[in-house]
Structure formats: structure tokens, C-alpha cells
DRENSELUM-848365 format. One record per residue: z, x, y of N, C-alpha, C in turn; residue in three letters; chain. Coordinates in steps of 0.02 Angstrom, whole numbers, plus 50000, padded with zeros to 5 digits. Each point is the difference from the previous one (the first is absolute). Layout:
DRENSELUM-848365
zati n_Z:Z; n_X:X; n_Y:Y; ca_Z:Z; ca_X:X; ca_Y:Y; c_Z:Z; c_X:X; c_Y:Y; aa:ALA; ch:A .
...
***
This chain:
DRENSELUM-848365
zati n_Z:46309; n_X:51505; n_Y:49847; ca_Z:50029; ca_X:50015; ca_Y:49953; c_Z:49955; c_X:50054; c_Y:49980; aa:MET; ch:A .
zati n_Z:49934; n_X:49990; n_Y:49995; ca_Z:49952; ca_X:50049; ca_Y:49961; c_Z:50005; c_X:50074; c_Y:50011; aa:SER; ch:A .
zati n_Z:50024; n_X:50020; n_Y:50058; ca_Z:49980; ca_X:50075; ca_Y:50012; c_Z:50068; c_X:50013; c_Y:49953; aa:ASP; ch:A .
zati n_Z:49974; n_X:50081; n_Y:49972; ca_Z:50042; ca_X:50035; ca_Y:49971; c_Z:50027; c_X:49970; c_Y:49944; aa:GLY; ch:A .
zati n_Z:50044; n_X:50012; n_Y:49953; ca_Z:50027; ca_X:49962; ca_Y:49925; c_Z:50076; c_X:49982; c_Y:49998; aa:GLY; ch:A .
zati n_Z:50014; n_X:49984; n_Y:49972; ca_Z:50062; ca_X:49963; ca_Y:49946; c_Z:50033; c_X:50037; c_Y:49967; aa:TRP; ch:A .
zati n_Z:50067; n_X:50052; n_Y:50012; ca_Z:50024; ca_X:50006; ca_Y:49926; c_Z:50060; c_X:49963; c_Y:49970; aa:VAL; ch:A .
zati n_Z:49991; n_X:49944; n_Y:49940; ca_Z:50055; ca_X:49943; ca_Y:50011; c_Z:50045; c_X:50012; c_Y:49915; aa:TYR; ch:A .
zati n_Z:50048; n_X:49948; n_Y:50015; ca_Z:50047; ca_X:49988; ca_Y:49938; c_Z:50025; c_X:49943; c_Y:49990; aa:ILE; ch:A .
zati n_Z:49992; n_X:49963; n_Y:49946; ca_Z:49987; ca_X:49900; ca_Y:49984; c_Z:50069; c_X:50052; c_Y:49922; aa:MET; ch:A .
zati n_Z:50065; n_X:49955; n_Y:50018; ca_Z:50032; ca_X:49959; ca_Y:49949; c_Z:49986; c_X:49964; c_Y:49974; aa:ALA; ch:A .
zati n_Z:50078; n_X:49982; n_Y:49949; ca_Z:50016; ca_X:49903; ca_Y:49977; c_Z:50032; c_X:49993; c_Y:50024; aa:ASP; ch:A .
zati n_Z:50089; n_X:50064; n_Y:50019; ca_Z:50031; ca_X:49954; ca_Y:50023; c_Z:50014; c_X:50081; c_Y:50043; aa:ARG; ch:A .
zati n_Z:50099; n_X:49994; n_Y:50040; ca_Z:50029; ca_X:50056; ca_Y:49997; c_Z:50012; c_X:50042; c_Y:49928; aa:TYR; ch:A .
zati n_Z:49963; n_X:50075; n_Y:50029; ca_Z:50021; ca_X:50060; ca_Y:49955; c_Z:49959; c_X:49990; c_Y:49937; aa:ARG; ch:A .
zati n_Z:49942; n_X:49949; n_Y:50000; ca_Z:49971; ca_X:49986; ca_Y:49945; c_Z:49947; c_X:50045; c_Y:49964; aa:GLY; ch:A .
zati n_Z:49944; n_X:49978; n_Y:49978; ca_Z:49954; ca_X:50018; ca_Y:49986; c_Z:49969; c_X:50037; c_Y:50072; aa:THR; ch:A .
zati n_Z:49951; n_X:50023; n_Y:50002; ca_Z:49962; ca_X:50031; ca_Y:50057; c_Z:49953; c_X:50008; c_Y:50003; aa:MET; ch:A .
zati n_Z:49940; n_X:49980; n_Y:50014; ca_Z:49928; ca_X:50029; ca_Y:50011; c_Z:49971; c_X:50019; c_Y:50073; aa:TYR; ch:A .
zati n_Z:49972; n_X:50071; n_Y:49989; ca_Z:49951; ca_X:50031; ca_Y:50061; c_Z:49933; c_X:49989; c_Y:49996; aa:VAL; ch:A .
zati n_Z:49985; n_X:49971; n_Y:50071; ca_Z:49928; ca_X:50017; ca_Y:50005; c_Z:49989; c_X:49990; c_Y:50053; aa:GLY; ch:A .
zati n_Z:49920; n_X:50015; n_Y:50019; ca_Z:49964; ca_X:50028; ca_Y:50078; c_Z:49972; c_X:49936; c_Y:49998; aa:VAL; ch:A .
zati n_Z:49979; n_X:49981; n_Y:50057; ca_Z:49930; ca_X:49969; ca_Y:50022; c_Z:49997; c_X:50010; c_Y:50086; aa:THR; ch:A .
zati n_Z:49952; n_X:49964; n_Y:50004; ca_Z:49967; ca_X:50015; ca_Y:50072; c_Z:49994; c_X:49947; c_Y:50005; aa:ALA; ch:A .
zati n_Z:50035; n_X:49928; n_Y:50005; ca_Z:50021; ca_X:49929; ca_Y:50005; c_Z:50073; c_X:49977; c_Y:49965; aa:ASP; ch:A .
zati n_Z:50032; n_X:50002; n_Y:50043; ca_Z:50057; ca_X:49997; ca_Y:49958; c_Z:50050; c_X:49927; c_Y:49993; aa:LEU; ch:A .
zati n_Z:49972; n_X:49957; n_Y:50062; ca_Z:49996; ca_X:49945; ca_Y:49968; c_Z:49973; c_X:49951; c_Y:49935; aa:ALA; ch:A .
zati n_Z:49908; n_X:50037; n_Y:50022; ca_Z:49979; ca_X:49951; ca_Y:49925; c_Z:50049; c_X:50043; c_Y:49936; aa:ALA; ch:A .
zati n_Z:49985; n_X:50077; n_Y:50033; ca_Z:50041; ca_X:50008; ca_Y:49906; c_Z:50077; c_X:49976; c_Y:49987; aa:ARG; ch:A .
zati n_Z:50030; n_X:49982; n_Y:50037; ca_Z:50086; ca_X:49969; ca_Y:49983; c_Z:49970; c_X:49925; c_Y:49973; aa:VAL; ch:A .
zati n_Z:49933; n_X:49983; n_Y:50026; ca_Z:49982; ca_X:49914; ca_Y:49979; c_Z:49967; c_X:49998; c_Y:49942; aa:HIS; ch:A .
zati n_Z:49950; n_X:50049; n_Y:49973; ca_Z:50002; ca_X:50003; ca_Y:49925; c_Z:50025; c_X:50030; c_Y:49935; aa:GLN; ch:A .
zati n_Z:50065; n_X:50038; n_Y:50041; ca_Z:50046; ca_X:50004; ca_Y:49978; c_Z:50060; c_X:49953; c_Y:49960; aa:HIS; ch:A .
zati n_Z:50003; n_X:49945; n_Y:50060; ca_Z:50038; ca_X:49941; ca_Y:49980; c_Z:49960; c_X:49930; c_Y:49965; aa:ARG; ch:A .
zati n_Z:49923; n_X:50017; n_Y:50011; ca_Z:49968; ca_X:49959; ca_Y:49977; c_Z:49983; c_X:50031; c_Y:49928; aa:ASN; ch:A .
zati n_Z:50005; n_X:50040; n_Y:49973; ca_Z:50002; ca_X:50021; ca_Y:49924; c_Z:49931; c_X:50023; c_Y:49990; aa:VAL; ch:A .
zati n_Z:49962; n_X:50023; n_Y:50049; ca_Z:49931; ca_X:50056; ca_Y:49997; c_Z:50012; c_X:50052; c_Y:50043; aa:THR; ch:A .
zati n_Z:50060; n_X:50023; n_Y:50008; ca_Z:50032; ca_X:50086; ca_Y:50039; c_Z:49983; c_X:50033; c_Y:49927; aa:GLY; ch:A .
zati n_Z:50038; n_X:50058; n_Y:49982; ca_Z:50008; ca_X:50006; ca_Y:49948; c_Z:50022; c_X:49999; c_Y:49926; aa:SER; ch:A .
zati n_Z:49965; n_X:50002; n_Y:49947; ca_Z:50048; ca_X:49969; ca_Y:49951; c_Z:50071; c_X:50021; c_Y:49970; aa:ASP; ch:A .
zati n_Z:50018; n_X:50047; n_Y:50020; ca_Z:50080; ca_X:50049; ca_Y:49991; c_Z:50066; c_X:49931; c_Y:50056; aa:PHE; ch:A .
zati n_Z:49945; n_X:49987; n_Y:50065; ca_Z:50032; ca_X:49943; ca_Y:50067; c_Z:50000; c_X:49958; c_Y:49937; aa:CYS; ch:A .
zati n_Z:49945; n_X:49970; n_Y:49970; ca_Z:50021; ca_X:49927; ca_Y:49968; c_Z:50055; c_X:50006; c_Y:49941; aa:THR; ch:A .
zati n_Z:49994; n_X:50046; n_Y:49940; ca_Z:50017; ca_X:50007; ca_Y:49966; c_Z:50086; c_X:50002; c_Y:50010; aa:ARG; ch:A .
zati n_Z:50019; n_X:50021; n_Y:50069; ca_Z:50100; ca_X:49997; ca_Y:49999; c_Z:49980; c_X:49971; c_Y:50048; aa:TYR; ch:A .
zati n_Z:49965; n_X:49952; n_Y:50025; ca_Z:50041; ca_X:49951; ca_Y:50063; c_Z:49998; c_X:50044; c_Y:50051; aa:GLY; ch:A .
zati n_Z:49967; n_X:50062; n_Y:50020; ca_Z:50002; ca_X:50029; ca_Y:50074; c_Z:49957; c_X:49949; c_Y:50080; aa:LEU; ch:A .
zati n_Z:50046; n_X:49962; n_Y:50001; ca_Z:50011; ca_X:49977; ca_Y:50087; c_Z:50027; c_X:50013; c_Y:50058; aa:ASN; ch:A .
zati n_Z:50028; n_X:50023; n_Y:49989; ca_Z:50039; ca_X:50019; ca_Y:50074; c_Z:49986; c_X:50082; c_Y:50017; aa:ARG; ch:A .
zati n_Z:49974; n_X:49999; n_Y:50079; ca_Z:49960; ca_X:50070; ca_Y:50036; c_Z:50061; c_X:50002; c_Y:50030; aa:LEU; ch:A .
zati n_Z:50036; n_X:50052; n_Y:50001; ca_Z:50069; ca_X:50047; ca_Y:49998; c_Z:49989; c_X:50052; c_Y:50041; aa:VAL; ch:A .
zati n_Z:49932; n_X:50010; n_Y:50008; ca_Z:50030; ca_X:50062; ca_Y:50041; c_Z:49910; c_X:50057; c_Y:50026; aa:TRP; ch:A .
zati n_Z:49973; n_X:49970; n_Y:50047; ca_Z:49905; ca_X:50031; ca_Y:50010; c_Z:50040; c_X:50058; c_Y:50046; aa:ALA; ch:A .
zati n_Z:49940; n_X:50021; n_Y:50005; ca_Z:49975; ca_X:50055; ca_Y:50050; c_Z:49914; c_X:50013; c_Y:50013; aa:ASP; ch:A .
zati n_Z:50003; n_X:49990; n_Y:50062; ca_Z:49930; ca_X:50018; ca_Y:50018; c_Z:49984; c_X:50078; c_Y:50055; aa:HIS; ch:A .
zati n_Z:49934; n_X:49991; n_Y:49948; ca_Z:49976; ca_X:50102; ca_Y:50005; c_Z:49934; c_X:49987; c_Y:50073; aa:THR; ch:A .
zati n_Z:49985; n_X:50056; n_Y:50018; ca_Z:49934; ca_X:49999; ca_Y:50050; c_Z:49953; c_X:49995; c_Y:49957; aa:PRO; ch:A .
zati n_Z:49992; n_X:50009; n_Y:49910; ca_Z:49952; ca_X:49991; ca_Y:49980; c_Z:49995; c_X:49980; c_Y:49912; aa:SER; ch:A .
zati n_Z:49954; n_X:50004; n_Y:49988; ca_Z:50009; ca_X:49970; ca_Y:49938; c_Z:50028; c_X:50054; c_Y:49935; aa:VAL; ch:A .
zati n_Z:49962; n_X:50054; n_Y:50001; ca_Z:50006; ca_X:50064; ca_Y:49977; c_Z:50082; c_X:50010; c_Y:49997; aa:LEU; ch:A .
zati n_Z:50018; n_X:50018; n_Y:50070; ca_Z:50084; ca_X:50020; ca_Y:50006; c_Z:50037; c_X:49942; c_Y:49976; aa:ASP; ch:A .
zati n_Z:49984; n_X:49930; n_Y:49979; ca_Z:50043; ca_X:49950; ca_Y:49972; c_Z:49991; c_X:50020; c_Y:49910; aa:ALA; ch:A .
zati n_Z:49950; n_X:50018; n_Y:50004; ca_Z:49996; ca_X:50015; ca_Y:49893; c_Z:50032; c_X:50044; c_Y:49997; aa:ILE; ch:A .
zati n_Z:50030; n_X:50052; n_Y:50069; ca_Z:50010; ca_X:50085; ca_Y:49976; c_Z:50055; c_X:49964; c_Y:50000; aa:ALA; ch:A .
zati n_Z:50046; n_X:49961; n_Y:50038; ca_Z:50048; ca_X:49990; ca_Y:49991; c_Z:50029; c_X:49965; c_Y:49958; aa:HIS; ch:A .
zati n_Z:49969; n_X:49928; n_Y:49975; ca_Z:49975; ca_X:49971; ca_Y:49919; c_Z:50034; c_X:50063; c_Y:49946; aa:GLU; ch:A .
zati n_Z:49962; n_X:50040; n_Y:49978; ca_Z:50004; ca_X:50028; ca_Y:49958; c_Z:50058; c_X:50054; c_Y:50021; aa:LYS; ch:A .
zati n_Z:50024; n_X:50008; n_Y:50053; ca_Z:50074; ca_X:50064; ca_Y:50006; c_Z:50037; c_X:49925; c_Y:49978; aa:ARG; ch:A .
zati n_Z:50020; n_X:49962; n_Y:50020; ca_Z:50049; ca_X:49912; ca_Y:49988; c_Z:50004; c_X:50020; c_Y:49927; aa:LEU; ch:A .
zati n_Z:49948; n_X:50012; n_Y:49969; ca_Z:49982; ca_X:49973; ca_Y:49917; c_Z:50031; c_X:50042; c_Y:49971; aa:LYS; ch:A .
zati n_Z:50019; n_X:50067; n_Y:50016; ca_Z:50045; ca_X:50066; ca_Y:49962; c_Z:50056; c_X:49987; c_Y:50040; aa:ARG; ch:A .
zati n_Z:50044; n_X:49943; n_Y:50036; ca_Z:50060; ca_X:50037; ca_Y:50019; c_Z:50040; c_X:49961; c_Y:49941; aa:TRP; ch:A .
zati n_Z:50053; n_X:50020; n_Y:50013; ca_Z:50069; ca_X:49949; ca_Y:49946; c_Z:50020; c_X:49929; c_Y:50025; aa:ARG; ch:A .
zati n_Z:49997; n_X:49969; n_Y:49973; ca_Z:50034; ca_X:49930; ca_Y:49999; c_Z:50060; c_X:49983; c_Y:50079; aa:ARG; ch:A .
zati n_Z:50044; n_X:50041; n_Y:49975; ca_Z:50025; ca_X:50000; ca_Y:50059; c_Z:49984; c_X:50030; c_Y:50047; aa:GLN; ch:A .
zati n_Z:49944; n_X:50033; n_Y:50000; ca_Z:49980; ca_X:50030; ca_Y:50073; c_Z:49981; c_X:49925; c_Y:50042; aa:TRP; ch:A .
zati n_Z:49968; n_X:49959; n_Y:49942; ca_Z:49929; ca_X:49954; ca_Y:50027; c_Z:50085; c_X:49930; c_Y:50036; aa:LYS; ch:A .
zati n_Z:50062; n_X:50014; n_Y:49943; ca_Z:50048; ca_X:49963; ca_Y:50031; c_Z:49996; c_X:49998; c_Y:50078; aa:PHE; ch:A .
zati n_Z:50025; n_X:50067; n_Y:50002; ca_Z:50039; ca_X:50027; ca_Y:50063; c_Z:49943; c_X:49986; c_Y:50059; aa:ASP; ch:A .
zati n_Z:49939; n_X:50012; n_Y:49973; ca_Z:49927; ca_X:49981; ca_Y:50067; c_Z:50009; c_X:49898; c_Y:50012; aa:LEU; ch:A .
zati n_Z:50004; n_X:49981; n_Y:49951; ca_Z:49994; ca_X:49944; ca_Y:50027; c_Z:50037; c_X:49979; c_Y:50034; aa:VAL; ch:A .
zati n_Z:50071; n_X:50021; n_Y:49974; ca_Z:50065; ca_X:49975; ca_Y:50041; c_Z:50030; c_X:50021; c_Y:50040; aa:GLU; ch:A .
zati n_Z:49975; n_X:50052; n_Y:50026; ca_Z:49996; ca_X:50025; ca_Y:50092; c_Z:49993; c_X:49951; c_Y:50047; aa:ARG; ch:A .
zati n_Z:49903; n_X:49952; n_Y:49960; ca_Z:49978; ca_X:49974; ca_Y:50081; c_Z:50026; c_X:49929; c_Y:49967; aa:GLY; ch:A .
zati n_Z:50011; n_X:49991; n_Y:49932; ca_Z:50011; ca_X:49913; ca_Y:49958; c_Z:50077; c_X:50024; c_Y:49966; aa:ASN; ch:A .
zati n_Z:50061; n_X:49992; n_Y:50042; ca_Z:50042; ca_X:49999; ca_Y:49932; c_Z:50025; c_X:49938; c_Y:49968; aa:PRO; ch:A .
zati n_Z:49971; n_X:49949; n_Y:50027; ca_Z:49970; ca_X:49938; ca_Y:49933; c_Z:49980; c_X:49997; c_Y:49952; aa:GLU; ch:A .
zati n_Z:49943; n_X:50021; n_Y:50004; ca_Z:49934; ca_X:50004; ca_Y:49956; c_Z:49975; c_X:49934; c_Y:50021; aa:TRP; ch:A .
zati n_Z:49996; n_X:49975; n_Y:50084; ca_Z:49983; ca_X:49935; ca_Y:50006; c_Z:49904; c_X:50018; c_Y:49999; aa:ARG; ch:A .
zati n_Z:49974; n_X:49923; n_Y:49976; ca_Z:49935; ca_X:49992; ca_Y:50040; c_Z:49953; c_X:50036; c_Y:50044; aa:ASP; ch:A .
zati n_Z:49981; n_X:50056; n_Y:50016; ca_Z:49976; ca_X:50017; ca_Y:50042; c_Z:49933; c_X:49956; c_Y:50027; aa:LEU; ch:A .
zati n_Z:49968; n_X:49972; n_Y:49964; ca_Z:49937; ca_X:49948; ca_Y:50008; c_Z:50003; c_X:49976; c_Y:50056; aa:PHE; ch:A .
zati n_Z:50030; n_X:49948; n_Y:49998; ca_Z:50016; ca_X:49948; ca_Y:50044; c_Z:50018; c_X:50026; c_Y:50088; aa:ASP; ch:A .
zati n_Z:49997; n_X:50064; n_Y:50002; ca_Z:50005; ca_X:50041; ca_Y:50058; c_Z:49964; c_X:50031; c_Y:50027; aa:VAL; ch:A .
zati n_Z:49948; n_X:50017; n_Y:49939; ca_Z:49920; ca_X:50024; ca_Y:49997; c_Z:49950; c_X:49946; c_Y:50037; aa:LEU; ch:A .
zati n_Z:49990; n_X:49952; n_Y:49974; ca_Z:49972; ca_X:49932; ca_Y:50012; c_Z:50011; c_X:49983; c_Y:50063; aa:VAL; ch:A .
***
């Protein structure tokens, strides 16, 4: 998992508040979010469910992808999540 980068979306519930982030170590970053040492945004809104993640060949690619996703409309992000995770299940258990 150390090669490349990850773009991911955290949420609090089905079609709820979302956070788009980027990291080199997805498991560690999600763990930080769940233990309130991640972003202030995730802590403030209780975002502890990993609902979407995409691996890229390099961290720079991941950063560029994250910037694009942050400009997307909310509905487009919903559609992206629901293509691979229609029930908005927490994917962290699959990851570890």
C-alpha cells in the first residue's frame, strides 16, 4: 500500500456529509479519522465511514484527482460512491 497514493471519501451516513481526502497510507489515515486525530472537518461532523477509495500510481496523481473531485457537484460524488458501493457500507473492514 505504500506505493502511489489514495483518494478517498469519508461520510457519516448514506448520502450525508462527505469529506474528500488524499493519503499515501489509506488504512492509517482512516484510523486517524476514526480516532479523532484526522481532519478537524471529519471530527466536527462525525465522518467515520470510508465509502469510496481509489488508488493511483503516484501521490501527485492522487492529489490532482482529489482536487478534481473537490470541484465536483455533490450529486456527482453520490453517483461515484454508489457505482461501487450502493449501500454506502463502510469499506474499512474490507481494507484491513
